[in-house]
N, C-alpha and C positions, 0 to 999 in steps of 0.2 A: 804843778805840772811844769816840765821844762819848756821854756819858750823857744820859738824858732831862732830868736837872736842868740840865745845861749848855745843852741846846737851849732849854729854857724860859727860862733866865736871859739867854741871849744874843740871843733873838729880839727884833727891834724892827720898827716899822712904817717901811718904807723909802720915800723919795720920789725917790731918785736911782738910776737904772739904767744899766748899760752897754749902750748901743744897738747895739754891734757884736756882742754875744754873744746868740745865739738858743737856743731849745730845740727839739729835734726832736719830731715827733709821738709817737714812742715815749717820750721823756722826759716829755712832758705826760701821756700815758696812765698812766705809772708813778706819777706823783704822785696822779692820781685813783684809781688802784687802791688806794693806801695810804689815801686819804681814805675809801674805802668800808668800811674797818674801824672806822669810828666807830659808837658805839652809837645805837640808835633804839628807841622804844617798840615792843614786840611784834616787834622786828626788822623793822619796816616798810621800812627802807632807802628812805624817801620823800624822795629828793633827786635833783637833776639838775644837771649842770655843762655850761656852754657855754664852750669854750676859744677866746677871741678872740685870734688870733695872726697873722693875715695883715694886711698893710698896709691892704688895703681894709676889712676888718672893724674894725680899730682906728679908722680914719677915721669909720666909721659910729657907733662907740660914743662917740667923743670928745665930740661936742656933748651927748650924753645924760648924760655924766659931768661936765658943766659945764666942759669944755675943760681938765681937769686933765692936765698934760703926761705924767704917768706912764702914762697909758692907752696912749700911742703909744711911749713909751720902754721900758717893760717888755717882756720877751720874750712874755708872755702875760697876759691878764686873764681870769680865770674869772668868769663869771656863775653864782653859786651860788644854786640854787633849792631850796626845799622844796615838796612837792606836797600838794595838798588831797585829800580823800577817800582817805586812805591805806588804809582798810579794804578797798577794792576790790582792791588788789594784794597783800593779805596772804596769801591761799592760795598764790599762786605764789612769794612771797618765802619762805614757810616750807617749801615742797616739798623743797628740797635738804636741809634739816635732818631732815625726815621720812625721806627716802630714805637718809640716812646713819645713821639710827638714833639721832640726837641727841634728837629729840623723837618721842613716840609719837602715834598718831592722835587719841587722846582729848585730849592736851594741845593739839594743833593746833586741833582743833574748839573747845576751850574758849577759846583765844586769839581765834579768829575770831569766836566768839559775843560775847565781851567787847568786842572792838574795834567790832563792829557796834553794840552797845548804847551805846558811848561816843561814837562819831563820826558815825553817821548822823543827819542833821538838825541837827548841832551845828556851825555854821560857826565859832564862836569857838574851840572845841576843835580843829577841823581847822587853823585858821590858827596857833594856838599851837603845835601839833605840827609844822607845816611850818617855822616859825621855829626851834623847838628843834632839829629834825633838821638843818636847813641850817646852823645856827650851829655845832653840834658837828662836822659834817663840815668846815666852813670852818677851824676851829681845828686839826683833824687835818691838813688840807691844808697849812696854814702851817708846822706843825712838820715835816711831811714835806719841805717845801721847805728849811727850815732845816737839816735833817739831810743834805741833799745839797749844802750850800754855797751855797744860793740865799737871796735875801731876798724879803720879801713885804710887802703892805700891805692890810688890810681897808678897804673904802670903803663908806660909806653915802651919800656925796654923788653921787647919780645919780637919774634920772627913771625910776622903776619901770615906769610905764605905757608910756613911750617905749621902754624897753629891751625890754619884752614884745612890743610891736608890731614893732619893727625886727628882732628876732631870732626871731620866730615862736614865742614861748612859748605853751603851751596855757593855757586859762582856769584850769586847776588848778595851774599853775606859779606859785609866789610868789617873786619875786626877793628874796633875803634880803640879799645884799651882793655887791659886786665884790671880787675879790682879785687884785692885781697880783703877778706873780712874775717873777723874773729874776736876773741877776747884778748885784751891787752896783757902783755908781760912787762916786766920792768925794763927800763932803758929807752922808752920812746921819748922823743923830744916834745916839749910843750909847743903850743902854737907859736910859730915864728912871727915876729913883728911884720906888719904890712906897711906899704907905702902910705904916706899921708894922702887924704882924699884930694887936697888941692893939686897934687901931682898927677892925678889920673882923671880929674873931672873938669870939664869946661861947660859953660852955658852958652846956648845959642838963641 
């Protein structure tokens, strides 16, 4: 079995995709199911994913991603969003944990109260949380793809407002990044060297 260390060290941002190989709707859904195991504050699960995989949808997204070829060449491009006002969905997000006996009612009520105090009326905190949650889910999604023999690439080169309008995002949906996923074609770079640990780590 491939270890998580191997997945992390072998993952690279791919630009070349095999256009002949597609992903089924079930395969796409399985990737997102794995992405939903990402952590989020209070277990908000404040993310949303749009799978752009049809030829028509790819053509619509292409100019909004500055005509980068991998948008149409990859099997799917995910629009990864974090959601604002996460406290509004917290009671329903925590209900399964309450039903399963993982959390008790006092804990749930305490978390809901704390979240309301932190996020209501605080647009900066809400946006920060949307970006955090979306980014963590995006990384899990890329590792899930790597574990299934696929390649991926996170993309910040796109028009967020244009994507929101074209794909019907809600005003509370923050497009965090695009992620292309598919089977590799020839020409992708290997993993680029990383900075030495001592340059990025300090002890306190």
